[in-house]
C-alpha positions, 0 to 999 in steps of 0.5 A: 774180132768176130771171125770164123777161125781167129779174129780180133780186129774185124774187117768187112771183107774178112769176117766171113772170108768173103766181101760184103755189099757196102757203099763206097767211100773215097777219101782224097788220094791226093798228096797229104800235107805232112804234119809234125810227128805225133806227140807220143813218137820220138824222131829216133827210128822205131823208138817210142815212149809208148804206154799200153793203154788199160782196157775199159771195164767190161759191162756185166749187166745185160744179155743177148736174147734170141729173136729179132725184136727191137730194144724198146717196150710198147711205152717207148722205154728200154726193155728191163734187160737193156735198161740194166745195161744202160745203168751199169754203162753210166756208172762204170764209164762215168756217162750221164744215164740220160745220155746213154738212154738217149743213144740206146733208144735210137738203136734199131735192130738190123736184120742184115747184120744178124744174118751176116753174123749167123754161123753156117749150118755146115762147116766151111772147108778152109782154103788158103789159096782161095783166101789169098787170091782175094787179097793179093791181087791186081786191084789191091796191088795197083790201088796200094801202089797209088795210095803209097805214092800219094801218101809217101811222105807220111808213110815214110815218116810213120815208118821212121817213128814207129818202126813199122814198114810202109808196106805193112801199113798200106797192105792192112788198109788195102785188105781192110777197105781197098783204101777207103772204097769199102768202109761199110754202110751200117750204122754202128750203133744199130750193128753193135746193139743188134749183135750185143742184145740179139746175137744169132749164135746163142752157143757163144755168149762171150761174143755178144758180151764183146759187142756190148762192151764195144757198144759201151765204148762207142757211147763213151766216144760219143760222150767225149765228142770224139764221134757221133754215135747216132750217125757214124757208119761202118761194117756189119760188125761195127768196125770203122774207117779206112783201117776198120777199127772197132770203137775200143781200138779207136779209143785205145790205139788210134792216133791223131796223125795230122795233128788237127786235134781230133782222130778221123779214121774215115777221112784223114789218111794221116790218122789212119796210117799212124793209127795202124802203125801204133796199133801194131807197135802196141801189140808187139811189133819189133822194128827190123824183124821180118814177118817170116823167118827164112827157114825150112821146116821138117817134112811134117811140121804140123806137130809144131803148130801151137795156134794162138796169138803168141809165139812159143818156140825157140829157134834152138827148139826148131833146129832140134826138130829139123828146121834149117836156115834157108840160104839167102839170095838177093833181097827177098824182102818181107820173108827174109833176114840178111845173112849178117843179121839174124836178130829174129833167132833171139825171139820167140817163133811160131809155126804158121799153118796155112791149110787148103782143105779142098786140095788136101794141101798145107803150107807152113811158115815160121812166124816171128813176133811181127807176124803175131802182132798182125794177128792181134789186128785180125786173129786169122792166120790167113789174114796175117799172111795175106797182109805180109804177102800183099806187103811184099808185092807192094814193096816190090812195086815201090822198090823199097819198104819191104816188111823186114 
């Protein structure tokens, strides 16, 4: 959601293309009891009666003011700017005003969150090779294999219900938090209030607006007794749990995977697994498609790069520009389709550019709708490609579940 290049779903590790210090939380890695499929899932592979949730109303009152001051007046009341915000949250979200005010009065300015969100004074040269090596590496591959083995039954059940391969689910949780080892030690209330009312990037007011809306989502979840906003911790940008969901994503896309009547993305591995799959399906994941089409591109495909979160090209267009189907040899998993099933050709495609500016190199791939579904989790092409590559490595170790 809040990234140097493209972000939607914020990751503690990805936001600035580097890890941040955090306390380590270790959920149980033991075998998880398999509950019945979530109520919104059928038993037919990849067939779900899913309804895309409506977004919550944006809060227009309030603004970000430069500085590091707190949120209260000397008399202990909210500043006029934040009081106006509180009143609109109460009115628009249907939360009692005193409940909103009580939470906002507890919020404290977090200088570390502000510092970590401060834009670099110099442009950072992008390096796909460096980025990939941070996430597709032995620690995550080994930990991911253990996580997959420990939660195999739930992962297989979720893959059957949602049509999202287990390797993709495991890879996302691995990239986000190394399977719960790094979930963040910032109080989410403080982080969101800081970035909503004291955002360090005054040139991008839409960013502080986004954080104020997420803060409203957090307070709504608190009012609904779905979390304790005065206690819940997460990343410096406010993302929570094993899959690092922002409050709005938790509200609209998370699922009760273990059917215990509540959603706990920090301590319930089942909830985290099903929530990741549900998020991807609701953002365009197509069961059975590869993440990358097995195609070779013309010598200079940069002109075909459109950017953005949605594919726009047809396979016929790419062929006209010189793209060719790559010969298939054996099971190439995440980045392939079989010779007899080329369903991806019937879908929109997009060219993925992976630049390595320090080395003056670039790698290009053909992304299917499933690649772009991952970019709705985090808008960085580097991120989405790292997820696919880690998924491939994990599936190779497990011997099944390739993301194709």
